[in-house]
C-alpha positions as CSV (number, residue, x, y, z in Angstrom):
1,M,90.2,104.5,87.2
2,E,87.8,105.0,90.0
3,G,85.5,108.2,90.2
4,K,83.2,109.7,92.5
5,K,82.1,113.7,93.2
6,T,81.7,115.0,96.4
7,I,78.0,116.5,96.9
8,A,79.1,120.1,96.0
9,G,80.7,119.0,92.7
10,R,84.2,120.6,94.6
11,F,86.1,120.6,97.6
12,R,86.9,122.6,100.7
13,N,90.3,122.4,100.8
14,R,93.0,120.2,100.4
15,K,92.6,118.7,103.7
16,E,88.9,117.8,102.9
17,A,90.1,116.2,99.5
18,G,92.4,114.5,101.4
19,R,89.8,112.7,103.8
20,F,87.4,112.2,100.7
21,L,90.5,110.2,98.4
22,A,91.4,108.3,101.8
23,E,87.9,106.7,102.0
24,R,88.5,105.2,98.2
25,L,91.6,103.9,99.6
26,V,90.7,102.2,102.9
27,A,92.1,98.9,101.1
28,Y,95.5,99.7,101.7
29,A,94.7,100.5,105.4
30,N,97.3,99.0,107.8
31,C,99.1,97.5,105.0
32,P,103.0,97.2,105.9
33,E,104.0,97.5,102.3
34,V,102.1,100.7,101.6
35,V,104.0,104.0,101.4
36,V,102.5,107.6,100.6
37,L,104.6,109.8,99.0
38,A,103.3,113.3,98.4
39,L,104.5,115.7,95.6
40,P,105.0,119.0,97.1
41,R,104.1,121.6,97.8
42,G,100.0,120.9,97.5
43,G,100.4,117.6,97.7
44,V,101.5,117.3,100.9
45,P,98.3,118.4,103.0
46,V,96.3,116.0,100.9
47,A,98.7,113.1,101.3
48,F,99.1,113.6,105.3
49,E,95.6,113.2,105.3
50,I,95.7,109.7,103.3
51,A,98.6,108.6,105.5
52,T,97.4,109.2,108.7
53,A,94.1,107.3,107.7
54,I,95.3,104.3,106.3
55,H,97.9,104.1,108.8
56,A,101.1,104.4,106.2
57,P,104.2,106.3,106.4
58,L,104.2,109.8,104.6
59,D,107.2,110.6,102.3
60,I,107.9,113.4,99.8
61,F,109.0,112.9,96.3
62,V,110.1,116.4,95.1
63,V,109.2,117.1,90.8
64,R,109.6,120.5,89.4
65,K,108.1,121.4,86.1
66,L,110.1,122.8,83.4
67,G,108.2,125.7,82.0
68,V,108.9,127.2,79.0
69,P,110.9,130.3,78.9
70,G,108.3,133.3,78.9
71,Q,105.4,130.8,79.3
72,E,106.1,129.1,82.4
73,E,102.7,127.5,83.1
74,L,103.2,125.7,80.1
75,A,105.1,122.6,80.9
76,L,108.0,121.5,78.4
77,G,109.0,119.1,80.3
78,A,109.6,117.5,84.3
79,L,112.6,116.9,86.6
80,A,112.3,114.1,89.4
81,S,114.4,114.0,92.6
82,N,116.7,110.9,91.3
83,G,117.4,113.0,87.9
84,T,114.9,111.6,85.5
85,R,114.1,114.3,83.2
86,L,111.1,113.8,80.8
87,L,110.0,116.2,78.2
88,N,107.1,117.4,76.4
89,E,108.4,116.4,73.4
90,P,105.0,118.1,71.1
91,V,105.6,121.0,72.9
92,V,109.2,121.5,72.5
93,Q,108.9,120.9,68.7
94,A,105.8,123.2,68.1
95,L,107.7,126.2,70.1
96,G,111.2,125.7,68.4
97,I,112.6,125.4,72.0
98,T,116.5,124.9,71.8
99,P,118.9,122.1,73.7
100,G,120.2,125.5,75.4
101,E,117.0,126.7,76.5
102,I,116.2,123.1,77.8
103,E,119.3,123.3,79.9
104,T,119.2,126.4,81.1
105,V,115.3,125.4,82.4
106,T,116.7,122.1,84.0
107,A,119.6,123.8,85.5
108,K,117.1,126.7,87.4
109,E,114.8,123.9,88.3
110,Q,117.6,121.2,89.6
111,A,118.6,123.9,92.0
112,E,115.1,124.3,93.4
113,L,114.7,120.5,93.7
114,E,117.8,120.3,95.8
115,R,116.6,123.1,97.8
116,R,113.3,121.7,98.6
117,E,115.0,118.0,99.2
118,R,117.0,119.7,102.1
119,V,114.5,121.8,103.9
120,Y,111.9,119.4,103.5
121,R,113.7,116.2,104.2
122,A,115.7,118.1,107.5
123,G,118.3,115.2,107.2
124,R,115.6,112.3,107.0
125,A,116.4,109.9,104.7
126,P,114.1,108.9,101.7
127,L,112.3,105.7,102.1
128,D,113.3,102.9,100.3
129,L,110.5,101.8,97.7
130,N,112.0,98.5,96.5
131,G,109.2,96.0,96.5
132,R,106.4,98.2,98.2
133,I,102.8,100.1,97.0
134,V,103.4,103.4,96.6
135,I,100.5,105.9,96.6
136,L,101.4,108.8,94.9
137,V,99.7,112.0,95.6
138,D,99.2,116.0,94.6
139,D,96.1,117.8,95.4
140,G,95.0,117.7,91.2
141,I,96.6,117.2,87.5
142,A,96.6,119.2,84.4
143,T,98.7,117.5,81.9
144,G,100.3,115.0,83.7
145,T,103.7,115.4,82.9
146,T,104.9,116.5,86.3
147,M,103.4,112.9,87.4
148,Q,104.5,110.8,84.5
149,A,108.1,112.4,85.4
150,A,107.5,111.2,89.1
151,I,106.1,107.7,88.0
152,A,109.3,107.3,85.8
153,A,111.4,108.3,88.2
154,I,109.9,105.9,90.9
155,R,109.7,103.0,88.9
156,T,113.8,102.9,88.8
157,Q,113.2,102.0,92.2
158,Q,111.6,98.8,91.7
159,P,108.1,99.4,93.4
160,A,105.6,96.3,93.4
161,R,102.9,98.8,92.8
162,V,102.6,101.8,92.0
163,V,99.1,103.9,92.9
164,V,98.4,107.5,91.4
165,A,95.8,109.2,94.1
166,V,94.3,113.0,93.5
167,P,91.0,114.8,93.9
168,V,90.6,116.6,90.5
169,A,92.2,115.7,87.1
170,P,90.7,115.8,83.5
171,L,89.6,112.6,82.3
172,S,91.9,112.6,79.2
173,T,95.0,113.0,81.9
174,C,93.2,110.3,84.2
175,R,93.5,108.0,80.8
176,K,96.7,108.6,80.0
177,L,98.3,107.8,83.9
178,E,96.5,104.6,83.7
179,Q,98.9,103.7,80.9
180,E,101.8,104.1,83.2
181,A,100.2,103.4,86.9
182,E,98.6,99.9,88.1
183,E,95.5,102.3,89.6
184,V,94.5,105.5,89.3
185,V,92.0,107.3,91.8
186,C,90.7,110.4,90.8
187,L,87.6,111.9,92.5
188,L,86.6,114.5,90.0
189,S,87.3,114.7,86.7
190,P,85.2,117.5,84.8
191,E,84.8,117.9,80.9
192,D,85.4,121.9,82.1
193,F,88.6,121.3,83.9
194,M,90.2,124.8,83.0
195,A,92.8,124.6,86.4
196,I,93.1,123.0,89.1
197,S,92.2,126.2,91.5
198,L,88.8,126.3,90.5
199,W,87.7,122.9,92.5
200,Y,88.6,124.3,95.7
201,D,86.8,126.5,97.6
202,E,90.1,127.8,99.2
203,F,93.4,126.8,97.4
204,S,95.9,129.4,99.1
205,Q,99.5,128.7,98.3
206,T,100.9,125.4,100.4
207,G,104.1,127.4,102.3
208,D,107.6,125.7,103.1
209,E,106.2,125.7,106.4
210,E,103.4,124.0,106.4
211,V,105.0,121.1,104.4
212,C,107.8,120.8,107.1
213,D,105.5,120.4,109.9
214,L,103.4,117.9,108.4
215,L,106.0,116.1,107.7
216,S,107.3,116.4,110.9
217,R,104.1,115.7,112.5
218,A,103.8,112.4,110.5
219,D,107.3,111.2,111.5
220,R,106.3,111.7,115.2
221,M,102.8,109.5,114.8
222,G,104.9,107.1,113.2
223,P,103.1,103.4,113.5
224,D,100.9,104.4,116.5
225,V,98.9,106.5,113.9
226,S,95.0,105.5,114.2
227,A,93.0,104.5,111.2
228,S,89.8,104.7,113.0
229,H,88.2,108.1,111.3
230,L,88.0,105.9,108.2
231,R,84.4,104.5,109.7
232,H,83.0,108.0,109.7
C-alpha cells in the first residue's frame, strides 16, 4: 500500500482528492490497457480527475451497500452490478439477521442499482475489462465491504490487474484490501478515521446530474484528453 498525506491532512473536495491520487498513478498514464472505474456516486468526481490526468477511459461500476434494517449505515453486505453479492457474515450472525430480511434488503438495492445503471449509462455499454488494468476508485472507504464486492465482481471478467485508489481509508481496511487487489493506493490512513466526510472540507452529496455530466464529458474527450497537468 502507498500512502501520502496532503499538507493539511485533509482534502478541500473530491476534485482535489482526485488530482492528488492522479499524481500517485502517473505510472499508468497513456497505457492502452488501463481503465478507470468509479463507484458512484461519490467516486465519480474523484475518478474523473484521475481518468483525465492519466489519459484513460472512465466508466462506472455500480455497487450498493446492503444496510442492516433499522441501522442502514451498518453494512450487512454489498451487491454489485453483475449480481455478485457479498455478505458480512459476522454482522449477519451477531445481529441475527434472517434470510428473509437479507432478501428484502437485496431486492430494494437491486432496484436502485438497476436505476443507476440506466440513468448513468444512457445507453453506453460497459467497458470490456478482460485483460485490462482496472483502477477502481471511490471517494473513501470505511469497512471495505462495498469495495470487496466490487473487486469480486470485477474478477469474474478476468482483468489483468486490479488497483484500488482512494483518498482516505482506515489502515486496517487498506491491509484487508491488499489481500484482494494487486495494489492499493491510499493517500491518507488516519488512526482516528471515524467517517469519510471528516477528511474533506466540502463533502456535499454527489447527485445524479453531476455523475451524468462527468461521464458525458469523459466520453466526449475520449482519447484526446491531455495528461499534461500531471507535471504541475
